[in-house]
SEBAZA-518166 format. One line per 4 residues: number of its first residue (from 1); their letters; for each residue x, y, z of C-alpha. Coordinates in Angstrom, 1 decimal, m for minus. Layout:
N
NUM> A> X/Y/Z | ...
***
This chain:
485
1> MTTD> m14.6/m34.5/m4.8 | m18.1/m34.5/m6.3 | m18.7/m35.1/m10.0 | m19.4/m31.4/m10.5
5> QLQF> m16.2/m30.4/m8.8 | m14.2/m32.9/m10.8 | m15.6/m31.5/m14.1 | m14.7/m28.0/m13.0
9> ALAF> m11.3/m29.1/m11.8 | m10.6/m30.5/m15.3 | m11.5/m27.2/m16.8 | m8.8/m25.6/m14.5
13> TPSA> m6.1/m28.1/m15.2 | m3.0/m26.3/m16.6 | m2.0/m27.2/m20.1 | 1.2/m28.8/m18.9
17> RRPK> m1.0/m31.5/m17.3 | m3.6/m32.0/m20.0 | m3.7/m32.2/m23.8 | m3.5/m28.7/m25.4
21> PCLR> m6.7/m27.6/m27.1 | m6.9/m27.6/m30.8 | m6.7/m24.0/m31.7 | m6.9/m22.6/m35.2
25> PCLP> m3.8/m20.5/m35.7 | m4.0/m16.9/m36.9 | m3.2/m16.3/m40.5 | m0.2/m14.2/m41.5
29> VDAP> m1.3/m10.8/m42.6 | 0.1/m11.3/m46.1 | m0.8/m15.0/m46.6 | m2.0/m15.5/m50.1
33> GSAP> m5.5/m16.8/m50.4 | m6.3/m16.5/m46.7 | m10.0/m16.5/m46.1 | m11.4/m13.8/m43.9
37> RRSA> m12.9/m15.0/m40.6 | m16.0/m13.0/m39.8 | m17.9/m15.3/m37.5 | m18.9/m13.8/m34.2
41> AINT> m18.2/m17.3/m32.7 | m14.5/m16.5/m32.8 | m15.0/m14.2/m29.8 | m17.6/m16.5/m28.0
45> LQTE> m16.7/m17.8/m24.6 | m16.3/m21.5/m24.8 | m18.1/m23.8/m22.4 | m14.9/m25.0/m20.8
49> DRPV> m13.8/m21.4/m20.2 | m16.8/m20.3/m18.2 | m15.4/m21.0/m14.7 | m14.1/m17.6/m13.2
53> HEWY> m14.1/m15.9/m16.6 | m17.9/m15.6/m16.4 | m18.0/m14.1/m12.9 | m18.1/m10.7/m14.7
57> RFVL> m17.0/m10.1/m18.3 | m17.1/m7.2/m20.7 | m19.0/m8.0/m23.8 | m16.1/m6.8/m25.9
61> SFPP> m13.5/m8.8/m24.0 | m11.2/m11.0/m26.1 | m11.7/m14.7/m25.5 | m9.6/m17.0/m23.3
65> HLVR> m8.7/m19.2/m26.2 | m7.0/m16.2/m27.9 | m5.0/m15.7/m24.7 | m3.8/m19.3/m24.9
69> QCLE> m2.8/m18.7/m28.5 | m0.8/m15.6/m27.5 | 0.9/m17.5/m24.6 | 2.1/m20.1/m27.1
73> ACAP> 3.5/m17.3/m29.4 | 5.1/m15.4/m26.5 | 6.5/m18.5/m24.8 | 7.3/m16.9/m21.4
77> APGG> 10.1/m18.7/m19.5 | 8.9/m20.9/m16.7 | 8.3/m18.8/m13.6 | 8.3/m15.6/m15.6
81> WVLD> 5.6/m13.0/m15.1 | 3.1/m12.1/m17.8 | 1.8/m8.5/m17.9 | m1.5/m7.3/m19.2
85> PFCG> m1.2/m3.4/m19.0 | m4.9/m3.0/m20.1 | m6.3/m5.9/m18.1 | m10.0/m4.9/m18.1
89> TGTT> m11.9/m7.7/m16.3 | m8.9/m10.0/m16.2 | m9.2/m12.4/m19.1 | m5.4/m12.7/m19.5
93> LVEC> m4.8/m12.9/m15.8 | m7.3/m15.6/m15.2 | m6.1/m17.7/m18.1 | m2.5/m17.4/m16.9
97> KKQG> m3.5/m18.6/m13.4 | m5.4/m21.5/m15.0 | m2.1/m22.4/m16.8 | 0.0/m22.0/m13.7
101> IPSL> 1.8/m18.8/m15.0 | 2.4/m15.8/m12.7 | 0.6/m12.7/m14.0 | 0.3/m9.0/m13.3
105> GCDA> m2.5/m6.7/m14.5 | m2.9/m2.9/m14.7 | m6.1/m0.9/m15.3 | m6.8/2.8/m14.7
109> HPFA> m10.6/2.2/m14.3 | m11.4/1.4/m10.6 | m14.2/m1.0/m11.6 | m12.1/m3.0/m14.0
113> ALVS> m9.3/m3.2/m11.3 | m11.9/m4.4/m8.8 | m13.2/m7.2/m11.0 | m9.7/m8.3/m11.9
117> RVKT> m8.7/m8.4/m8.3 | m11.6/m10.6/m7.3 | m11.3/m12.9/m10.3 | m7.6/m13.6/m9.5
121> DWSL> m7.8/m13.9/m5.7 | m8.4/m17.6/m5.3 | m7.3/m17.7/m1.6 | m10.7/m17.0/m0.1
125> DTSD> m12.2/m19.7/2.2 | m15.5/m21.0/0.8 | m16.7/m21.7/4.3 | m16.2/m18.1/5.3
129> LGHA> m17.9/m16.9/2.1 | m20.9/m19.3/2.8 | m21.3/m17.9/6.3 | m21.2/m14.3/5.1
133> LRRI> m23.7/m15.0/2.3 | m26.2/m16.6/4.7 | m25.9/m13.6/7.0 | m26.6/m11.3/4.0
137> LRRS> m29.5/m13.3/2.7 | m31.2/m13.6/6.1 | m31.7/m9.9/6.1 | m32.5/m9.7/2.4
141> DLAR> m35.8/m9.7/0.5 | m35.6/m13.5/0.2 | m35.7/m13.9/3.9 | m38.9/m11.7/4.2
145> RPAS> m41.0/m13.6/1.7 | m44.5/m14.7/2.8 | m44.6/m18.0/4.7 | m46.6/m19.7/1.9
149> RKPF> m43.6/m19.5/m0.4 | m40.8/m22.0/m0.4 | m38.2/m20.8/2.1 | m34.7/m20.0/1.1
153> TWPP> m32.2/m22.9/1.6 | m28.5/m23.3/1.2 | m27.2/m24.0/m1.4 | m29.7/m21.9/m3.4
157> HRPE> m32.4/m23.9/m5.1 | m32.8/m23.4/m8.9 | m36.4/m23.9/m9.7 | m37.4/m23.8/m13.4
161> TEDR> m40.0/m21.1/m12.5 | m38.7/m18.5/m10.2 | m40.9/m16.9/m7.5 | m41.6/m13.3/m8.2
165> PEPL> m39.8/m10.9/m5.8 | m41.8/m9.7/m2.8 | m43.4/m6.3/m3.6 | m41.9/m3.2/m1.9
169> ADTP> m44.3/m0.9/m0.2 | m44.6/2.7/m1.6 | m41.4/2.6/m3.7 | m40.9/6.1/m5.1
173> ASLD> m41.3/6.6/m8.8 | m38.0/8.5/m8.8 | m34.4/7.4/m8.5 | m33.5/10.3/m6.3
177> AWLS> m34.6/8.5/m3.1 | m31.7/6.0/m3.6 | m29.0/8.1/m5.3 | m27.4/11.3/m4.4
181> EAEA> m28.1/14.2/m6.7 | m24.5/13.9/m8.2 | m24.9/10.1/m8.8 | m28.4/10.6/m10.4
185> KLLP> m26.8/13.1/m12.9 | m24.2/10.6/m13.9 | m26.6/7.6/m14.4 | m27.6/7.2/m18.1
189> EGFL> m31.3/8.0/m18.5 | m33.5/5.0/m18.3 | m30.8/2.5/m17.4 | m32.4/1.6/m14.0
193> SPRP> m36.0/1.5/m12.8 | m36.9/2.6/m9.2 | m37.8/m0.7/m7.7 | m34.8/m2.7/m9.0
197> LERL> m32.6/0.2/m7.9 | m34.0/0.1/m4.4 | m33.4/m3.6/m4.1 | m29.8/m3.2/m5.4
201> VRLR> m29.0/m0.3/m3.0 | m30.5/m2.2/0.0 | m28.5/m5.3/m0.9 | m25.3/m3.3/m1.4
205> DLIL> m25.7/m1.8/2.0 | m26.3/m5.2/3.5 | m23.1/m6.5/1.9 | m21.2/m3.6/3.3
209> EETA> m22.7/m4.0/6.8 | m22.3/m7.8/7.0 | m18.7/m7.8/5.8 | m17.5/m4.7/7.6
213> AEPV> m15.4/m6.8/10.0 | m14.2/m9.2/7.2 | m11.2/m9.0/4.9 | m11.6/m6.5/2.0
217> ALRE> m11.2/m9.4/m0.5 | m14.3/m11.1/0.9 | m16.4/m7.9/0.7 | m15.2/m7.3/m2.9
221> FFLV> m16.2/m10.9/m3.9 | m19.8/m10.2/m3.1 | m19.7/m6.7/m4.7 | m18.6/m8.3/m8.0
225> ALAH> m21.5/m10.8/m7.7 | m23.8/m7.8/m7.2 | m22.2/m6.2/m10.3 | m23.2/m9.3/m12.3
229> VIAN> m26.8/m8.8/m11.2 | m26.7/m5.2/m12.4 | m25.3/m5.9/m15.8 | m27.1/m9.2/m16.5
233> GAGN> m30.6/m8.7/m15.3 | m31.6/m5.8/m13.0 | m30.5/m3.0/m15.4 | m32.5/m1.7/m18.4
237> FAFG> m29.6/m2.1/m20.7 | m27.9/m4.7/m22.9 | m25.0/m5.0/m25.3 | m25.1/m5.8/m29.0
241> PEIF> m22.1/m5.1/m28.9 | m22.8/m1.4/m28.2 | m24.6/m0.7/m25.0 | m28.3/0.2/m25.5
245> RTRP> m31.3/0.8/m23.4 | m34.0/m1.9/m23.1 | m37.6/m2.0/m22.0 | m37.9/m0.7/m18.4
249> KPDY> m38.3/m3.5/m15.7 | m41.0/m2.6/m13.1 | m39.3/m5.0/m10.7 | m36.5/m7.7/m10.6
253> DVCG> m35.5/m10.6/m8.3 | m32.2/m9.0/m7.3 | m31.6/m11.2/m4.2 | m32.4/m14.4/m6.1
257> HFAR> m30.0/m13.6/m8.9 | m27.4/m12.5/m6.4 | m27.7/m15.8/m4.4 | m27.3/m17.9/m7.6
261> QADA> m24.4/m15.9/m8.8 | m22.5/m16.0/m5.5 | m23.2/m19.7/m5.3 | m21.8/m20.3/m8.8
265> MMTD> m18.6/m18.3/m7.9 | m18.1/m20.2/m4.7 | m18.5/m23.5/m6.7 | m15.8/m22.4/m9.0
269> LAAI> m13.5/m21.6/m6.0 | m14.2/m25.0/m4.5 | m13.1/m26.6/m7.7 | m10.0/m24.5/m7.8
273> HAAG> m9.1/m25.5/m4.3 | m9.7/m29.2/m5.1 | m7.4/m28.9/m8.0 | m4.7/m27.1/m6.0
277> LETT> m4.5/m24.1/m8.3 | m4.9/m21.3/m5.8 | m1.2/m20.8/m5.2 | m0.3/m19.3/m8.7
281> PSRV> 0.6/m15.7/m8.0 | m1.2/m12.8/m9.6 | m1.4/m9.1/m8.8 | m3.6/m6.2/m10.0
285> LHTD> m2.5/m2.6/m10.0 | m4.9/0.4/m10.4 | m2.6/2.5/m12.5 | m2.3/4.4/m15.9
289> ARTL> m0.9/2.1/m18.6 | 1.0/5.1/m20.0 | 3.2/5.4/m16.9 | 3.0/1.9/m15.4
293> QDVP> 3.8/3.2/m11.9 | 4.8/0.4/m9.4 | 5.1/m2.2/m12.2 | 8.2/m4.3/m11.3
297> DDLA> 11.1/m5.1/m13.6 | 12.0/m8.5/m15.2 | 8.7/m9.2/m17.0 | 8.8/m12.2/m19.3
301> AVIT> 6.0/m11.3/m21.7 | 3.1/m9.0/m22.4 | m0.4/m10.1/m23.6 | m3.0/m7.3/m23.9
305> SPPY> m5.7/m5.6/m25.9 | m5.7/m1.8/m25.5 | m8.9/0.1/m26.2 | m9.6/0.5/m29.9
309> PNEK> m9.6/4.1/m31.4 | m13.3/4.7/m31.8 | m16.3/6.5/m30.3 | m16.9/3.9/m27.5
313> DYTR> m16.9/5.6/m24.1 | m15.6/2.8/m22.0 | m16.6/4.5/m18.8 | m20.2/4.5/m19.9
317> TTRV> m20.2/0.7/m20.5 | m19.8/0.1/m16.7 | m21.3/3.4/m15.5 | m24.2/1.9/m13.5
321> ESIL> m22.0/m0.7/m11.7 | m19.4/2.0/m10.9 | m22.0/4.3/m9.4 | m23.8/1.6/m7.3
325> LRLV> m20.5/0.2/m6.0 | m19.5/3.8/m5.1 | m16.4/3.8/m7.3 | m17.6/6.9/m9.1
329> SDRA> m19.7/9.3/m7.1 | m19.7/12.6/m9.1 | m18.4/14.3/m12.2 | m15.1/15.1/m10.5
333> TLRH> m14.3/11.4/m9.8 | m15.5/10.4/m13.3 | m13.2/13.0/m14.9 | m10.3/11.7/m12.9
337> VKQS> m11.0/8.2/m14.2 | m11.2/9.4/m17.8 | m8.0/11.4/m17.5 | m6.1/8.3/m16.4
341> LLRS> m7.2/6.3/m19.4 | m5.6/6.0/m22.9 | m7.3/8.5/m25.1 | m9.4/6.5/m27.5
345> NTRN> m12.7/8.6/m27.9 | m13.8/12.2/m27.8 | m15.4/11.8/m24.3 | m12.0/11.4/m22.7
349> VFSQ> m10.0/14.1/m24.5 | m9.1/17.2/m22.4 | m7.7/20.6/m23.3 | m4.5/20.1/m21.5
353> DRDE> m3.7/16.7/m23.2 | m0.3/16.6/m25.0 | 0.0/12.9/m26.0 | m0.5/13.8/m29.7
357> EEVQ> 2.9/15.6/m29.6 | 4.6/12.2/m29.2 | 3.8/11.1/m32.7 | 4.3/14.3/m34.8
361> EFAS> 7.3/12.6/m36.5 | 5.2/9.9/m38.0 | 4.0/11.0/m41.5 | 1.5/8.0/m41.6
365> IRAV> m0.3/9.1/m38.5 | m0.3/12.7/m39.5 | m1.8/11.7/m42.9 | m4.7/9.9/m41.1
369> CEAI> m5.4/12.9/m38.9 | m5.3/15.2/m41.9 | m7.6/12.9/m43.9 | m10.2/12.9/m41.0
373> ERRR> m10.1/16.7/m40.9 | m10.5/17.0/m44.7 | m13.5/14.7/m44.5 | m15.0/16.7/m41.7
377> VELG> m14.8/19.9/m43.7 | m16.1/18.2/m46.8 | m19.1/16.9/m44.9 | m19.8/20.2/m43.1
381> KTSG> m19.5/18.5/m39.7 | m19.1/21.3/m37.1 | m19.9/19.8/m33.7 | m17.3/20.0/m31.0
385> FEKL> m16.9/16.2/m30.8 | m16.4/15.9/m34.6 | m13.7/18.6/m34.5 | m11.9/16.4/m31.9
389> YPRV> m11.7/13.3/m34.2 | m8.2/14.1/m35.5 | m6.9/14.8/m32.0 | m8.2/11.5/m30.7
393> VGHY> m6.2/9.6/m33.2 | m3.1/11.6/m32.4 | m3.6/11.2/m28.6 | m4.3/7.5/m29.0
397> FGGL> m1.0/6.6/m30.8 | 0.9/9.1/m28.7 | m0.4/7.5/m25.5 | 0.6/4.1/m26.8
401> RRHL> 4.1/5.4/m27.5 | 4.3/6.6/m23.9 | 3.1/3.2/m22.8 | 5.7/1.3/m24.8
405> RALR> 8.5/3.7/m23.6 | 7.6/3.1/m20.0 | 7.3/m0.6/m20.5 | 10.6/m1.3/m22.2
409> PKLR> 13.0/m1.0/m19.2 | 10.7/m3.4/m17.3 | 11.0/m6.2/m19.8 | 13.6/m9.0/m19.9
413> PRAR> 15.9/m9.1/m23.0 | 14.1/m10.4/m26.0 | 10.7/m10.5/m24.2 | 7.8/m10.9/m26.5
417> LAYV> 4.6/m8.8/m26.6 | 1.2/m9.7/m28.1 | m1.2/m6.7/m28.8 | m4.7/m7.5/m30.0
421> VGDQ> m5.8/m4.4/m31.9 | m8.5/m3.5/m34.5 | m8.6/m1.3/m37.5 | m11.4/1.3/m37.3
425> LSFL> m13.7/3.4/m39.4 | m15.3/5.3/m36.5 | m14.1/8.8/m37.5 | m16.1/9.8/m40.5
429> QVPV> m15.3/6.5/m42.2 | m11.6/7.3/m42.7 | m9.6/4.1/m42.2 | m7.3/3.8/m39.2
433> ATGC> m5.0/0.9/m39.7 | m4.3/0.4/m36.0 | m1.9/m2.6/m36.2 | 0.2/m1.1/m39.0
437> LLEE> 0.5/2.3/m37.3 | 1.3/0.8/m33.9 | 4.0/m1.3/m35.6 | 5.7/1.9/m36.6
441> VAAA> 5.4/3.4/m33.2 | 6.8/0.3/m31.6 | 9.8/0.3/m33.9 | 10.7/3.8/m32.8
445> EGYR> 10.7/2.7/m29.1 | 13.0/m0.3/m29.6 | 10.7/m3.2/m30.5 | 11.0/m5.5/m33.5
449> TLRR> 7.9/m6.9/m35.2 | 8.0/m10.7/m35.4 | 4.7/m10.8/m37.3 | 1.2/m9.3/m37.6
453> DLWR> m1.5/m12.0/m37.6 | m5.1/m11.8/m38.7 | m7.4/m12.7/m35.9 | m10.8/m12.0/m37.6
457> ERVG> m12.4/m9.6/m40.0 | m15.7/m7.7/m39.9 | m17.7/m6.1/m42.7 | m20.2/m3.6/m41.3
461> TKAR> m23.1/m1.9/m43.1 | m21.4/1.5/m43.1 | m18.1/0.0/m44.4 | m19.9/m1.3/m47.5
465> HATA> m20.6/2.3/m48.6 | m17.2/3.7/m47.5 | m15.8/3.9/m51.0 | m17.0/5.6/m54.2
469> TGQS> m17.2/2.3/m56.0 | m19.2/0.6/m53.2 | m16.5/m1.9/m52.7 | m16.7/m3.5/m49.2
473> LRIR> m14.0/m2.7/m46.7 | m12.8/m5.4/m44.3 | m12.2/m4.2/m40.8 | m9.3/m6.2/m39.5
477> EEIL> m8.6/m7.3/m36.0 | m5.0/m8.4/m35.6 | m2.4/m9.8/m33.2 | 0.8/m7.7/m33.4
481> LLEK> 3.6/m9.8/m32.1 | 6.7/m7.7/m30.9 | 10.0/m8.5/m29.4 | 12.2/m6.2/m27.2
485> T> 15.4/m5.6/m29.1
***
């Protein structure tokens, strides 16, 4: 094993075989004198956590060290499966595999399910991946550079100053040449420039052609590497934490970025194989968390972070990747994805939705919905989206009740569940105490609250003006620890 592989292997060593990291525990919600933790560093990916987690990661994903903290609190029995019903890009699943714990993930978004599948399939042969990557790159832009430039070698070289990508002749100034009319309508305006788009589409097609006879898992491995290129370089967008448009890029070295990313992913896999960690089982299901179809019984624990109730359209965050990887092709497929997600924003509420009926018995949730409606009337807000704000909150907690109801029979007796949730002020600055309200809903479905811990607190600019006195409001993010009764 090389020195680099040894360092990576140490990062993958399960906690049972190495000293546990020193983690600052969450503070009890009512602890006197507890200091609010507002530093963004709490959610930062630590250096030792980068292998696999960094293959592709949502900017809003909770950090691996928080998963480890939740694993200690849930204490799943040896060999017991841990479920993440809102798995996103697989943070819980990857961390469970690193710790040698079997895991199962669910996500209704096809792109999230794809990323989680790739990040938890450690069985791929790195030699097969290397051969496939060389075939792809021989036909790529890198292989067609002028002879005066340094030729591409394997593994990819990492010069301090990158060669500029080879110009493409007569690239159209429009995206229509590379996207169907339906795809172009779905793409957020300005999120891609024509030449980077052409390079991305050409490379995607090469991946599909060169891996057509290979196992699906190998093809998906390279598609996730391509998704990393889209989200972390080729696209004209960034996160802070909201997605926003950046200055247009006239061109981008798509193939160079792809080669480096694929090489980094293969290096991680080699370290995993060297450490003998590839055998820990993990599964990913593409399913609605409110129904949990095909989820088996006898689950030992649950660690998850459902979407927060706010105006973030989670399908927009990964829209470009979903389109270019052909997971979303038109408005009909996008609508289907939105209908399968927990209702958390006005962009995925539909006239036939009935989830809000599940929580009519809760006076606390009705009071929040009524307060939002009163504030809307007071402020004279009349847009269709603003009129939906109270319904979003009702659908959100109703959907979570359906989820908890579907989940209960699949859990072992006294199984523990950790839900990372955040209070919100997104709906006309009316406070939504997510953890407190979810605790009530969980009690109605047969769960006992063990504790509700503070993870971190945020104080935003808008929150400072949310009260008549100008008193600042702390926006809490908490870990709700439940137990099946």
